[in-house]
N, C-alpha and C positions, 0 to 999 in steps of 0.2 A: 082255915083262913090263910090265904096266900100272903106272903110278905113281899115287900117291894124288891127284895134281893133275890127272889126265886129264880130269875133268869140271868143273874150275874154269872160270869165265868167262875168256875171253881179256882181255887188257888193254883193247882197244877196247870189248868188251862191258861190262866193269866200269865204264869211264869213262862209257859211255852210260847205264848204270843209275844212276850217281851223278848225272849231269846231270839225269835224269828226276826223281829224288828231290829234288834241289835246286830244280828248277822247281816241284814240288808244294809245297815249303816256302815258296818265295817267293810263289806263288799264294795260299797260305793266309793270308799277312799283307798281301795286297793289293799286292804288288810294291813295297812301300815301299823307297826307296833306302837304301844304306849297310849292308846285311846280306848281300850276295851271298857273301862269304867265309865268314861264319858258316853260311849255308845249305849251302854246299859241304862244309864240314868236318863238319857234322852229318849230311849225306847220306852222306858217306864212312863214318862210324861205323855208320850203320844198314845200309848195303849190305854192308860188310865183315862185320857180325854175321850178316846173312842168308846170306851165302856160307858163313861158318864153320858155320852151323847147317843147311847144305844146303837152304835154302829157295830159293836161286837157283843156277843152274848154267849151264854152256855150252849145254845143250840146252833151257833155259827159253825158251818162245816169248815173243815180244814182248808180246802181249796178256796172257798169264798173268803175265809179269814186271811189267807196269804195274799190274795189279790187286794182285799180291802186295806190291809196293813201297808203293802207296797204303794198303793195309790195314795194313801194318806201321807206317807213319807214324801212321795213325789210332790204332792200338792203343797206341802210345807217347804219345798225346795231343799229337803234334807238328803235327797239322793241325787247324785250326779247323772246316773244313767236314767234315761227316759224310756227304756225298753221294759215292758211288763210281759213276762213269759206267760204263755198259754198253759195254765195248770189243769185244764179240763181234759187234756188228752192229747 
């Protein structure tokens, strides 16, 4: 019997997603010091909301995940840069 959590990202995958989102947040403010914890907490909220909304899962590919995370941060106006890099090649 499958559980509802079968396709949730693993703890290491979730942590990697949060780290990526926190990096994008820090990058968008020019890596100014003193906000790393705020970036991490904000990234956790965004990633957990995306997981709850089934936008990210255990099977999300890394390139698709990067694009989804950056786009979500942009749509929430959390990133100053509106440029999304082409990660497919």
